[in-house]
BAFI-3210 file (N, C-alpha, C; in Angstrom, 3 decimals, decimal comma, padded with zeros to 6 digits):
// residues 225
n [1|2|3|4|5|6|7|8|9|10|11|12|13|14|15|16|17|18|19|20|21|22|23|24|25|26|27|28|29|30|31|32|33|34|35|36|37|38|39|40|41|42|43|44|45|46|47|48|49|50|51|52|53|54|55|56|57|58|59|60|61|62|63|64|65|66|67|68|69|70|71|72|73|74|75|76|77|78|79|80|81|82|83|84|85|86|87|88|89|90|91|92|93|94|95|96|97|98|99|100|101|102|103|104|105|106|107|108|109|110|111|112|113|114|115|116|117|118|119|120|121|122|123|124|125|126|127|128|129|130|131|132|133|134|135|136|137|138|139|140|141|142|143|144|145|146|147|148|149|150|151|152|153|154|155|156|157|158|159|160|161|162|163|164|165|166|167|168|169|170|171|172|173|174|175|176|177|178|179|180|181|182|183|184|185|186|187|188|189|190|191|192|193|194|195|196|197|198|199|200|201|202|203|204|205|206|207|208|209|210|211|212|213|214|215|216|217|218|219|220|221|222|223|224|225]
n.u [-015,741|-014,255|-014,616|-013,883|-014,237|-013,671|-010,147|-009,576|-010,200|-009,925|-011,755|-012,937|-013,929|-017,200|-017,506|-017,080|-018,344|-020,325|-021,303|-022,740|-022,098|-018,979|-017,931|-017,380|-016,515|-014,152|-012,681|-013,023|-010,953|-008,817|-008,511|-007,972|-005,274|-003,698|-003,205|-005,016|-006,927|-005,777|-004,376|-005,917|-007,818|-010,951|-014,080|-017,389|-020,415|-022,153|-021,018|-018,985|-020,389|-022,096|-020,079|-018,910|-021,340|-023,450|-025,905|-025,978|-026,114|-024,284|-021,827|-021,576|-021,574|-019,373|-017,611|-018,089|-016,783|-014,001|-013,069|-013,237|-011,087|-008,766|-008,289|-010,028|-011,313|-014,087|-015,468|-017,080|-019,467|-018,408|-017,289|-016,174|-012,735|-010,209|-007,514|-004,630|-001,841|000,898|003,637|005,099|003,228|003,989|006,701|006,180|004,796|006,087|008,427|007,876|007,424|009,813|010,720|009,067|009,510|012,317|012,897|011,195|012,628|015,024|013,384|013,114|015,008|016,367|014,219|013,630|013,166|014,565|012,347|010,791|013,001|013,492|010,590|010,561|012,838|011,331|009,653|011,190|012,543|010,027|009,502|011,939|011,196|008,814|010,126|011,592|009,849|008,725|006,441|004,443|002,494|002,530|005,053|004,848|002,800|004,327|006,385|004,958|004,254|006,567|007,216|005,353|006,124|008,509|007,834|005,845|007,470|008,965|007,799|005,948|003,016|001,916|003,515|002,971|000,641|000,984|002,079|000,833|-001,305|-000,085|000,115|-001,251|-001,263|001,888|002,293|000,761|002,269|004,674|004,025|004,665|007,239|007,687|009,125|011,248|012,817|013,064|015,021|016,900|015,617|015,235|017,795|018,653|016,508|017,532|019,931|019,272|017,541|019,771|021,197|019,241|019,193|021,651|020,947|021,828|020,826|021,927|022,607|020,606|018,876|020,009|020,379|017,269|016,872|018,181|016,946|014,750|014,644|015,793|013,515|011,885|013,162|013,705|010,689|010,673|011,840|011,085|009,338|006,516|003,728]
n.v [-025,541|-025,908|-024,285|-023,889|-021,617|-019,472|-019,055|-021,255|-019,312|-016,737|-015,218|-011,963|-009,137|-007,110|-005,013|-001,981|001,462|002,932|002,609|-000,186|-001,887|-000,739|-001,856|-004,518|-004,104|-003,784|-005,489|-007,752|-006,697|-006,763|-009,528|-010,314|-008,920|-009,560|-012,002|-014,167|-014,539|-016,215|-015,275|-015,788|-017,296|-018,529|-016,787|-017,189|-016,027|-016,628|-018,066|-016,379|-014,363|-015,567|-016,754|-013,797|-012,889|-011,529|-010,024|-011,280|-009,262|-006,801|-008,027|-008,651|-006,313|-005,321|-007,002|-006,071|-003,610|-004,301|-005,560|-002,996|-001,778|-003,466|-005,926|-007,960|-010,130|-010,112|-012,840|-013,926|-015,789|-017,458|-016,258|-014,787|-013,972|-013,564|-011,277|-012,094|-011,612|-010,183|-010,714|-008,031|-006,632|-006,476|-005,587|-002,921|-001,473|-001,811|-000,446|002,167|002,395|001,959|004,590|006,508|006,160|006,041|008,852|009,679|008,771|010,603|012,974|012,204|012,065|014,687|016,048|014,702|014,036|013,217|011,898|010,507|009,109|007,624|006,440|004,639|002,744|001,732|000,376|-001,111|-003,376|-004,567|-006,185|-007,376|-009,209|-010,126|-011,191|-013,290|-015,051|-016,574|-014,449|-014,648|-012,631|-010,165|-009,721|-008,563|-006,501|-004,633|-004,158|-002,365|-000,491|001,017|001,685|003,433|005,464|006,746|007,371|009,423|011,019|012,285|014,414|015,518|016,123|015,652|013,835|011,617|010,827|009,760|007,380|006,122|005,587|003,458|001,476|-000,724|-003,087|-002,893|-004,168|-006,710|-007,649|-008,031|-009,834|-012,824|-012,880|-011,996|-013,751|-014,995|-012,836|-011,755|-011,168|-009,956|-007,638|-006,274|-006,161|-003,976|-001,964|-000,874|-000,318|002,088|003,544|004,459|006,217|008,260|009,267|010,672|012,525|012,194|012,509|011,651|009,186|008,206|008,069|005,960|003,807|003,282|003,342|000,350|-000,878|-001,309|-002,696|-004,755|-006,465|-006,292|-007,714|-009,942|-010,691|-011,336|-013,355|-015,187|-018,177|-020,213|-018,649]
n.w [-004,604|-001,448|001,574|005,401|006,780|009,387|010,816|013,777|016,780|015,643|014,958|015,496|017,530|017,221|018,215|018,507|018,149|015,563|011,924|010,890|008,412|008,210|010,300|010,166|007,536|008,536|010,008|008,431|006,648|008,584|009,684|006,836|006,093|008,358|007,604|008,746|007,230|004,198|000,988|-001,920|-000,548|-000,158|000,503|001,528|001,900|003,645|005,881|006,866|007,803|009,654|011,803|012,157|013,494|011,942|009,996|006,204|004,895|005,929|005,341|002,603|001,754|003,029|001,396|-001,396|-001,046|-000,109|-002,563|-004,439|-003,499|-004,116|-001,881|-002,047|-004,541|-006,573|-008,325|-011,262|-010,887|-009,128|-007,106|-003,891|-003,607|-001,198|-002,052|-004,211|-004,058|-006,790|-007,546|-008,912|-007,801|-005,165|-004,907|-005,875|-004,085|-001,656|-002,366|-002,463|-000,541|001,040|-000,024|001,384|003,969|004,442|003,996|006,171|008,901|007,778|008,880|011,456|012,570|012,423|013,926|016,474|019,553|023,312|024,201|022,532|021,282|023,331|023,403|021,068|021,590|023,545|021,874|020,744|022,813|023,247|021,297|020,890|022,744|022,140|019,150|021,259|022,129|019,896|018,650|016,593|015,070|017,310|017,271|013,938|014,583|016,502|014,870|013,101|014,720|015,380|012,719|012,716|014,563|014,080|011,790|012,876|014,597|012,674|011,847|010,003|008,382|006,183|004,754|006,664|006,367|004,087|004,453|005,894|004,344|002,709|005,256|006,261|003,444|003,808|006,253|005,078|003,122|005,338|006,932|006,185|006,093|008,633|010,656|009,091|008,924|011,907|014,128|013,564|011,982|014,382|015,232|013,244|013,463|016,340|015,822|013,776|015,635|017,078|015,236|014,690|017,957|017,915|015,841|013,416|010,339|007,626|008,094|009,507|006,919|005,297|006,576|007,007|004,229|003,988|005,562|004,844|002,455|002,831|004,099|001,435|-000,223|000,972|001,299|-001,668|-001,759|000,011|001,650|000,399|002,554]
ca.u [-014,774|-014,469|-014,507|-013,718|-014,902|-012,422|-009,675|-010,073|-009,695|-009,226|-012,679|-012,646|-015,414|-017,155|-018,278|-016,762|-019,529|-019,956|-022,514|-022,253|-021,165|-018,154|-017,211|-017,697|-015,243|-012,666|-012,930|-012,344|-009,618|-007,778|-008,005|-006,597|-003,857|-002,606|-003,102|-005,946|-007,788|-004,577|-004,710|-006,682|-009,039|-012,856|-014,533|-018,682|-021,023|-023,180|-020,343|-018,681|-022,111|-022,508|-019,380|-018,903|-022,655|-024,182|-026,771|-024,822|-025,774|-022,996|-020,971|-021,853|-021,650|-017,694|-016,468|-017,539|-015,996|-012,851|-013,084|-013,049|-009,736|-007,974|-007,959|-010,767|-012,007|-015,036|-015,371|-018,429|-020,004|-017,484|-018,006|-015,112|-011,818|-008,763|-006,652|-003,348|-001,003|001,434|005,221|005,158|002,774|004,285|007,727|005,650|004,355|007,592|009,270|006,905|007,438|011,224|010,921|008,776|010,208|013,616|012,652|010,627|013,961|015,713|013,375|012,742|016,464|016,419|013,093|013,331|013,616|014,886|010,671|010,656|013,576|013,159|009,734|011,309|013,778|010,214|008,970|012,394|012,576|009,036|009,674|012,911|010,599|007,879|010,810|012,252|008,674|007,842|005,435|004,677|001,594|002,771|006,356|004,444|001,941|005,078|007,104|004,360|003,993|007,959|007,494|004,153|006,195|009,602|006,993|005,177|008,754|009,350|006,565|005,351|001,732|001,337|004,197|002,247|-000,832|000,790|002,307|-000,669|-002,138|000,263|000,557|-001,727|000,030|002,927|001,880|000,517|003,460|005,527|003,556|004,920|008,325|008,291|009,867|012,282|013,393|013,319|016,101|017,988|015,147|015,164|018,810|018,738|015,804|018,208|021,054|018,651|017,178|021,031|021,170|017,998|019,030|022,847|020,601|022,534|020,027|022,661|022,712|019,286|018,318|020,714|019,980|015,737|016,701|018,398|015,940|012,692|014,933|016,127|012,323|011,586|014,088|012,906|009,505|010,713|013,058|010,196|008,623|005,099|003,076]
ca.v [-025,111|-025,841|-023,583|-024,139|-020,690|-018,165|-019,988|-021,284|-018,135|-015,323|-014,423|-010,500|-008,555|-006,254|-004,130|-000,439|002,185|002,915|001,206|-002,193|-002,475|-000,070|-002,457|-005,560|-004,272|-003,290|-007,135|-008,331|-005,872|-007,156|-010,631|-010,281|-008,014|-010,591|-013,258|-015,060|-015,025|-015,970|-015,081|-017,476|-018,099|-018,783|-015,932|-017,703|-014,555|-017,273|-018,386|-015,216|-014,051|-016,797|-016,567|-012,258|-012,761|-010,815|-010,804|-011,380|-007,721|-005,967|-008,917|-008,277|-004,885|-005,566|-007,418|-005,320|-002,406|-004,652|-005,842|-002,124|-001,350|-004,479|-006,825|-008,953|-010,877|-010,927|-013,327|-013,742|-017,412|-017,936|-015,822|-013,652|-014,634|-013,049|-011,186|-012,625|-010,152|-010,532|-009,988|-006,863|-005,541|-006,056|-005,125|-001,385|-001,166|-001,684|000,367|003,389|002,499|002,778|005,876|007,338|005,714|006,807|010,545|009,969|008,367|011,584|014,274|012,095|012,255|015,970|016,576|013,801|014,417|012,536|011,226|009,899|008,623|006,961|005,995|003,703|001,978|000,999|-000,753|-002,240|-004,334|-005,126|-006,308|-008,792|-010,005|-011,243|-012,320|-014,606|-016,226|-016,494|-014,442|-013,308|-011,392|-009,185|-008,884|-007,632|-005,395|-004,067|-003,394|-001,548|000,219|001,419|002,425|004,944|006,258|006,714|008,631|010,410|011,761|012,948|015,982|016,225|015,874|015,125|012,188|010,674|010,504|008,798|006,463|005,347|004,872|002,038|000,469|-002,009|-003,250|-003,316|-005,604|-008,107|-008,140|-008,299|-010,837|-014,021|-012,708|-011,793|-014,838|-014,814|-011,404|-012,021|-010,516|-008,656|-006,742|-005,295|-005,028|-002,704|-000,920|-000,629|000,715|003,695|004,338|005,222|007,491|009,485|009,737|011,386|013,692|012,007|012,529|011,083|007,680|007,748|008,173|005,036|002,792|003,100|002,465|-000,660|-001,739|-001,827|-003,374|-006,008|-006,938|-006,141|-008,853|-010,881|-011,234|-012,169|-014,788|-016,274|-019,348|-020,190|-018,803]
ca.w [-003,418|000,061|002,539|006,368|007,873|009,584|011,944|014,951|017,451|014,817|015,242|015,808|017,776|016,472|019,780|018,671|017,366|013,908|010,721|010,845|007,192|008,356|011,359|009,347|006,602|009,343|011,041|007,450|006,695|009,857|009,601|005,784|006,998|009,312|007,095|009,115|005,783|003,367|-000,298|-002,488|000,095|-000,682|001,227|001,600|003,277|005,005|006,930|007,362|008,717|010,789|012,184|012,966|014,470|011,511|008,436|004,902|003,925|005,726|004,866|001,114|001,641|003,155|000,227|-002,317|-000,861|000,000|-003,896|-004,775|-002,695|-004,371|-001,022|-002,495|-005,899|-006,953|-009,483|-011,536|-011,062|-008,579|-005,648|-003,346|-002,771|-000,858|-003,565|-004,241|-005,006|-007,476|-007,110|-009,406|-006,986|-003,832|-005,449|-006,277|-002,702|-000,929|-003,311|-002,650|000,908|001,361|-000,344|002,015|005,373|004,708|004,239|007,601|009,484|008,235|009,111|013,161|013,436|012,564|014,843|017,667|020,852|024,266|024,704|021,280|021,356|024,447|022,378|019,668|022,556|024,695|021,355|020,897|024,022|023,197|019,519|020,992|023,678|020,597|018,156|021,985|022,369|018,504|018,979|015,288|015,102|018,599|016,122|012,927|014,719|017,044|013,716|012,757|015,451|015,413|011,854|012,534|015,470|013,181|010,631|013,970|014,861|011,557|012,212|008,523|008,199|004,406|005,019|007,582|005,473|003,125|004,980|006,601|003,509|002,480|006,191|006,070|003,091|004,191|007,273|005,151|002,950|006,151|007,465|005,757|006,314|010,366|011,491|008,805|009,409|013,151|015,256|012,813|011,515|015,668|015,020|012,058|014,321|016,975|014,581|013,114|016,925|017,430|014,460|015,151|018,901|017,415|015,078|012,313|009,152|006,590|008,375|009,709|005,804|004,716|007,371|006,839|002,986|003,231|005,763|004,080|001,190|003,230|003,744|000,026|-000,902|002,102|000,235|-003,127|-001,338|000,933|001,526|000,808|004,136]
c.u [-014,555|-013,599|-014,498|-014,014|-013,747|-011,471|-010,591|-009,723|-009,675|-011,000|-013,031|-014,091|-015,564|-018,187|-017,952|-018,113|-019,312|-021,072|-021,670|-021,541|-019,239|-016,847|-017,000|-016,184|-014,150|-012,170|-012,230|-010,998|-008,187|-007,494|-007,397|-005,295|-003,270|-002,708|-003,941|-006,466|-006,359|-005,072|-004,626|-007,865|-010,309|-013,721|-016,629|-019,110|-021,528|-022,339|-019,747|-019,655|-022,095|-021,532|-018,723|-020,571|-023,634|-025,298|-025,508|-024,971|-024,638|-022,075|-020,867|-021,353|-019,612|-016,647|-016,949|-016,835|-014,324|-012,453|-012,359|-011,511|-008,903|-007,356|-008,829|-011,004|-012,864|-015,290|-016,760|-018,212|-018,895|-017,402|-016,472|-013,791|-010,571|-007,844|-005,332|-002,252|000,099|003,012|005,714|004,185|003,251|005,434|006,877|005,737|005,755|008,710|009,168|007,177|008,926|011,466|010,325|009,370|011,560|013,626|012,082|011,774|014,573|015,503|013,173|014,331|016,639|015,537|013,158|014,004|014,065|013,329|011,159|011,742|013,133|011,754|009,803|012,412|012,459|009,805|009,873|011,948|011,213|008,623|010,857|012,165|009,601|008,571|011,217|011,026|008,006|006,656|005,143|003,504|002,192|003,966|005,873|004,086|002,876|005,940|006,655|004,646|005,570|008,198|006,831|005,224|007,396|008,464|006,135|006,174|009,140|008,839|006,463|003,718|001,175|001,943|003,438|001,080|-000,420|001,328|001,440|-001,619|-001,501|000,966|-000,223|-001,033|000,979|002,812|001,702|001,309|004,540|005,527|004,415|006,316|008,874|008,952|011,441|013,454|013,797|014,092|016,785|017,035|014,861|016,219|019,013|017,442|016,671|019,384|020,205|017,919|018,765|021,711|020,821|018,641|020,902|022,585|021,810|021,190|020,844|022,274|022,017|017,998|018,441|020,307|018,271|016,220|016,805|017,737|015,468|013,595|015,398|014,618|011,624|012,290|014,025|011,629|009,535|011,342|012,082|009,734|007,409|004,543|002,126]
c.v [-025,471|-024,719|-023,673|-022,806|-019,959|-019,383|-019,870|-020,045|-016,918|-014,585|-012,640|-009,835|-007,074|-005,314|-002,690|000,027|002,146|001,800|000,168|-002,532|-002,117|-000,953|-004,420|-005,295|-003,997|-004,595|-007,460|-007,978|-006,632|-008,304|-010,924|-009,931|-009,039|-011,829|-014,600|-015,526|-014,708|-015,682|-016,107|-017,938|-017,563|-017,685|-016,123|-016,332|-015,122|-017,496|-017,345|-014,284|-014,487|-016,233|-015,243|-012,524|-011,383|-011,225|-010,811|-010,130|-006,848|-006,779|-008,837|-006,777|-004,559|-005,930|-006,264|-003,679|-002,840|-005,000|-004,289|-001,589|-002,296|-005,448|-008,136|-009,246|-011,094|-011,529|-013,895|-015,625|-018,208|-017,891|-014,791|-014,485|-013,698|-012,480|-011,947|-012,177|-010,697|-009,816|-008,335|-005,708|-005,219|-005,266|-003,419|-000,866|-000,978|-000,982|001,981|003,545|002,805|004,044|006,840|006,942|005,945|008,238|010,692|009,908|009,847|012,524|013,761|012,150|013,814|016,498|015,651|014,329|013,582|011,422|010,598|009,176|006,997|005,705|004,521|002,936|000,889|-000,194|-001,545|-003,363|-005,155|-006,448|-007,547|-009,466|-011,049|-012,673|-013,507|-015,560|-016,484|-015,804|-013,020|-012,521|-010,429|-008,853|-007,731|-006,310|-004,239|-003,424|-002,590|-000,258|001,191|002,198|003,341|005,852|006,390|008,275|010,023|011,603|013,012|014,575|016,342|015,408|015,281|013,400|011,056|010,019|009,669|007,722|005,487|004,773|003,290|001,165|-000,754|-002,943|-003,758|-004,221|-006,471|-008,463|-008,547|-009,281|-012,553|-013,916|-012,205|-012,247|-014,757|-013,583|-011,493|-011,084|-010,182|-008,060|-006,030|-004,991|-004,022|-001,624|-000,527|000,699|002,033|004,481|005,259|006,437|008,462|010,074|010,521|012,029|012,958|011,658|011,698|009,307|006,983|007,086|006,668|003,881|002,418|002,631|000,999|-001,242|-001,794|-002,617|-004,835|-006,642|-007,052|-007,279|-010,244|-011,564|-011,565|-013,232|-015,693|-017,420|-019,287|-020,066|-019,566]
c.w [-002,290|000,967|004,277|007,161|008,276|010,584|013,056|015,816|016,967|014,584|016,108|016,372|017,257|017,757|019,350|017,626|016,011|013,066|010,985|010,269|007,557|009,182|010,675|008,447|007,743|009,998|009,972|006,603|007,441|009,122|007,813|005,692|007,643|008,632|007,886|007,763|004,948|001,768|-000,676|-001,873|-000,306|000,577|001,294|002,820|004,000|005,944|007,434|008,420|009,667|011,791|013,261|013,569|013,475|010,702|007,335|004,624|004,187|004,960|003,349|001,042|001,523|002,220|-000,856|-002,064|-000,722|-001,481|-004,453|-003,997|-003,006|-003,271|-001,622|-004,044|-005,916|-008,122|-009,909|-011,478|-009,563|-007,146|-005,214|-003,016|-002,343|-001,601|-003,243|-004,748|-005,624|-007,175|-007,711|-008,233|-005,804|-003,924|-005,833|-004,618|-001,782|-001,743|-002,613|-000,894|001,312|000,621|000,575|003,713|005,523|004,491|005,296|008,709|009,780|009,150|010,617|013,263|013,386|013,390|016,244|018,636|021,931|024,528|023,600|020,802|022,108|023,928|021,358|020,668|023,117|023,104|021,027|021,443|023,632|021,923|019,401|021,605|022,803|019,811|019,422|021,976|021,218|018,345|017,763|014,919|016,211|017,111|014,902|013,884|015,958|015,996|013,014|013,356|015,653|014,476|011,626|013,338|014,666|012,332|011,647|014,461|013,983|011,516|010,947|008,683|007,173|004,577|005,598|006,875|004,685|003,250|005,706|005,631|002,614|003,529|006,120|004,885|003,117|005,098|006,621|004,120|003,938|006,932|007,092|005,890|008,087|010,721|010,571|009,199|010,931|013,717|014,550|012,483|012,757|015,383|014,249|012,734|015,595|016,569|013,883|014,472|016,985|016,525|014,883|016,584|018,532|016,727|013,577|011,185|007,923|007,023|008,463|008,065|005,223|005,734|007,286|005,747|002,816|004,247|005,526|002,867|001,558|003,278|002,672|-000,576|-000,163|001,093|-001,042|-002,817|-000,534|000,615|001,040|002,196|004,281]
res [m|v|s|t|g|l|p|h|g|a|v|p|r|l|e|r|p|g|p|l|r|d|r|v|h|e|a|l|l|e|l|i|t|t|r|a|l|q|p|g|r|h|l|v|e|s|e|l|a|g|q|l|g|v|s|r|q|p|v|r|e|a|l|q|r|l|n|a|e|g|w|v|d|l|r|p|a|q|g|a|f|v|h|e|p|t|e|e|e|a|d|q|l|l|t|v|r|t|l|l|e|a|e|a|a|r|l|a|a|s|n|a|g|s|e|g|v|q|a|l|e|e|i|l|a|e|g|l|k|a|v|e|t|d|d|v|a|a|a|v|a|l|n|a|r|f|h|a|k|v|t|e|l|a|g|n|a|v|l|a|g|l|a|a|q|v|d|r|r|v|r|w|y|y|t|p|v|a|r|q|r|g|e|q|s|w|a|e|h|r|e|l|i|s|a|i|a|a|r|d|e|q|s|a|t|r|l|m|r|e|h|t|e|h|t|r|r|s|y|h|a|r|e|d|f]
***
């Protein structure tokens, strides 16, 4: 199999403190999450090590960890490959996301103050700019920020912890449909902000459920990324 290494401009920096194996793991996970390394991609230790500027050992350890976490498939006599999610895997994850985020929206409507609403509006403005300039990477990152902020405003630490566990995979599934969802996704965010600002728990719950369901359906109807 042929591998051409990391995409141009995609090599992350490994400057943060901490064990090298952890930094390599985080760098590879980010490349997978953003689909700079796409599902099915053959991951060659020597190439990754060279482009990350490390030895093969931390790369090998990172790939083994990513395999255990379900991001990478280690195939006997073939090597490592970015996991290709099944439609069922995506459906299960995005269904759980809907449950978590609908409750987060309800609690945010109950608890959020004017500062929290203002923070959501600022992210909304940045998201609309990203869509306007067709900056998919920024739109995906801002979408994650928006949903994380709603969860933060919910004020439930357990819910926040559960949401954080699925956040990376939500980004993974959202990236292929970010351009397709485009401005409509942010229009839905705007409606949600209005419901939270009005302290309308019922509407916030409904709008978030509909919003995440739109993303789930878009993923299943997507064209190949």
